[in-house]
N, C-alpha and C positions, 0 to 999 in steps of 0.2 A: 504494500500500500504506500503511495506517495506520502511524504511527510509534509505537514502544514506547520509553518513557523507560528508560534504562539506568543501573543502580547497581551498584557492586561490593559484594560480601558476603564477608567473611572468617571463618575459623574458627580463631582464634588458640590455642584450647586444644590444637590439634594440634601446636603448637610455633611460637612467635613471640615475639620481644621487642617492646618499644615501638618501637624503631628500625625493625624489619621492617614493622610496621603503618604507621608514618609514611611509609616509602618507598612503600608501596602507595597510601596516601591521596594523597600528592603526585603519584604517577603517574596516579592516577584523575582528580585535579583537572586535570592538564595535558592528559589525553586528552579531557576534556569530559564525563566522567560527571557525572550529577546529584548523586550521593551516595556516600559510603563508609559502609557498615554493618559491624558485627561481631556475632558471636554473643556470648552471655553464658553461659559455661560455666566450671566450675572443674576439670574432669577430661577428659583425652584420651579419644578413642574409637578403637577398632581398634588395629592393629599399628603404632603410631608411638611414638617416644620422648617426644614432647611437650615437649622441652626448649626453653627454660629453665624451663618450668612456666607455670601460668596467669597471666593478667593481668586485673586488674579492669576490667570494661567501662567504667564511668563515670569511673574515673581515666584510662583510656586516652583517652576522648572529651574529657575536660577538657584533656589535653595537646594533642590534635589541634585542639581549638577555638582554641588559640593558635598552632599550628604550620601551620595551613592558612588560607586566606583566603576561599574562596567555596564550596567543596563542602559539601553538607549531610552531617550526621553522625547516626548512630543505632544502635540495637540491634535485632537480629532473633533472638530477643527476650529481654528480661530476665524471668526467672522471678520471680513474686511471692514464691515460697518463699525467695528470697535477701534480701528487703527488707521493711522496714516502710514503709507508705505515706507517713507524714510525712517521714522523712528522704529517701526517694526523691524526693518532690516538691521538696524543697529542693535536692537534688543536680542534678536535671534542670534546674530553673530557673536554677541558678547556671551550669551548663555552657551553657545557652542564652544567658545574658548574656555569658559569656566568648567565645562564638562570634559574637556579634552577631546572634543569632536564626536559627541554622542547625541546630537540634537537633530530632530526632524520637524519640519513645518507643515502641519496640516492646515489648509486654508480654504475658506469657502465664502459664499456670498452673504451668509446670514439668513435666518428664517424666522426667529422668535420675536415677533413685534413687541410683545409685552415687556420684555427685558429692556428694550430700547426706550420705550416710554417711561419705564420705571427709573432709569438711570440717565435720562436726559440726552439720549443719543438719537440722531436722525435715522429714519427708516424709510428710504426711498423705495419705489416700486422695483419689482424683480428685474426688469430689463436694465434699469439704472444700476442696481446692485451687481448684476453680472458684468456690466461694462466697467464698473469700478474694480471688480475682482480681476478681470483680464488685464487692465492697465497696471494694477498694483503688482501682480505677479511678474509681469515683464520688467517693471521698474526695480523690484526687489532683487531679481536675478541679475539685472544690469548693474546694480550697485555692488553686489557680491563679486561679480566676475570682471569688473573693471580692473585692469592691472594696477598694482601699487605705483604711485607716482603720476598716474593719469587721472583725469576727471571724467565724471559721468554727466551727460547732458541728455535730457529727454523732455520733450514738450508733450504733455498729456492733456486730456480733457478735464481731469480732476486735480492732478498734481503735476507740476513741472519742476525739473531739476536743472540748475544752471551752475556749471563748474563745481559740482559736488566732489569733494575728495574721495567719496565712496569708501569711507572707513567707519568702523573697523572691519577687517576681513574675518570671515569665519575660519575655524581650524580646518574643517572639511573642504576639500577642493574637488571640483570647481565651486561647490557650494553644498550646504546641507540638503539632504533629500527633501523633496516636496511631495506632500500627499494631497491629492484632489479626488473628490468622489461625488456620487450622486447619480440620479437617474435621468438627467437631461439628455436630450437626443442629439443636439447639435453643438451648442456653445461649450458645454462641459467636456464632451469628448475631445473637441478641438483644443481646448486649453490644456487638458491632461496630456494629450499627445505632444504638445510643445514643451511642457515644463515638468510633468510629474514623473517621479520614480515609482510611485505607488498609486494605483487607482483603486479606490475603496468603494465597495458596494454596501450601503448601510441596511442592515436588518431586513432579511427576506429569505424565502425558501431557496434551496439550491437550484430548483428549476428556473427561477427568475434570473439567475446569474449569467448563463451563456449568451443570451441575446444582448445584454448590456456590454459584456466583454467584447463581443463581435463588433458592436458599434464603435467602441473605443479603438479596437484593432484597425478598423477601416480608417479611422481618423489618423492613426499612426502611419498607415500605408500611404495616405494622401500627402503626407509631408516627407515620405521616404524614411520614416523611422521603422525599424524592425520591431514589431509588437512583442517579440520575445524579450526585449529590453525593459518591458514594463513588469513590475510586480503587481499581481492581481490579489487584492485583499478583500475581506469582508468583515463586518462587525456583527457579532451575535451575542445575545445575553447568555450568561453562564449560570448553570445550576447543576452541579454534578455531586453524586454521593456514592458511597460504597454499597449502599442498599436502598431500597425504595423508601424506607422510613427516613433516611438521611436526606434523600431528594425532597420528600414532602416537607421536612423541617426547613430546609434552605429555601424552598419556594415560599413557604408561609412567612419566613423572615423578611421577604421583600414584597409581601402582599400579593403573591401570585399563586396560581394553581399549578401543581406539578404537571398535570396532563396538558394544560394549555402551553406550558413552557416546553414540553417535549415536542409540541407541534411547531413552536415559533422560536426556538433557540437551540443552543448547544446544552441540552439538558437531559438528565436521566442518570442511570447507573454508569459506572465506569465503562462497562461493555457497550451500553447503548451509545455513550458519547464517543467511544472509539469508532463505532460504525458511522456516526454523524460526521466525524472528522474525515473519515474515508470518503463519504459522499461528497463533501465539499472539495476535497482534493480531486475527486474524479471529474468535477465540472470545471477544474482549472484554478481553484483558489490556492495561492501560494502561501498566504499569510492570513492569520485570523486575529482580530482584536476581540478579546473576550471581555464583555461588559460585566464588571464586578460591581454589584449594587450594595451588598452588605460588606462595608469596609472593615467591620469588626471581626469578620470570620476569616482570620488568616489561615486557619486549617484548610479552608476551601482552596486557597491558592496553593498550599503545600500539596494537597491531594492531586491537583492537576499536574504539578511538576513531577510528582512520583509516578503518575500513571501514564503521562503522555510525552514527557520531555526526556530525551536521552542525556 
């Protein structure tokens, strides 16, 4: 069976302190996960208290860059509506330096209108947000890849750069990997083909994955990029146990039903989940972001490492 690379993916807007996230990152590192990722949101979702409140994604990752040693770190995904491209390029490059070259930038157009209104952020229409994303990714990569000693110039519709020193440079060259994802049929595949190392398919059954991958592959071929240079990833909620009772307990802890999770996530007993990982690998998934919703259950992370990570 082909192996799928496993990463942990957390949702701290649902309620998490930095120490909570650090504990999960360290547990993930000890269990052999390839990476620890977090969402980038400012407002809780659903019926949770969300305490102690939101944490800033790139401040969190800067701390983790110093408090971990080998696990990769990133966002899934940072909305461009939260950031200006110049300061974001500086922040990500600095965290990459702080981590010794372990950072990845997941970036998207943004979708959660309520968090924008709650924290005083503009939320333009989808077409405008996509245009901002396309321009920003081009500019961020341009800043990172401008040779030292030269300047970066770019006239954009939303931001323009004039004689920028394009510093600091990230540790990873030519730049940190970029993660782009979604189900868009035209603009998202074209943007991913140009700039992404990792194309991510968020939450859906394995049968939904091949048509989306094929669409992105065609976008790669349209610009003479070999689709095999793309990493194909998916995000799935995690709920695994050594037996049915443990699966039921972990599902209940996050307010879900075990049977529903078996249908809609990477959930079930160890043997069931092994089959699910195989099914995802069979449709071409190289990498899996496992959404960990109970951050206090570090034994859950350890079980995945013992069961599925060599």
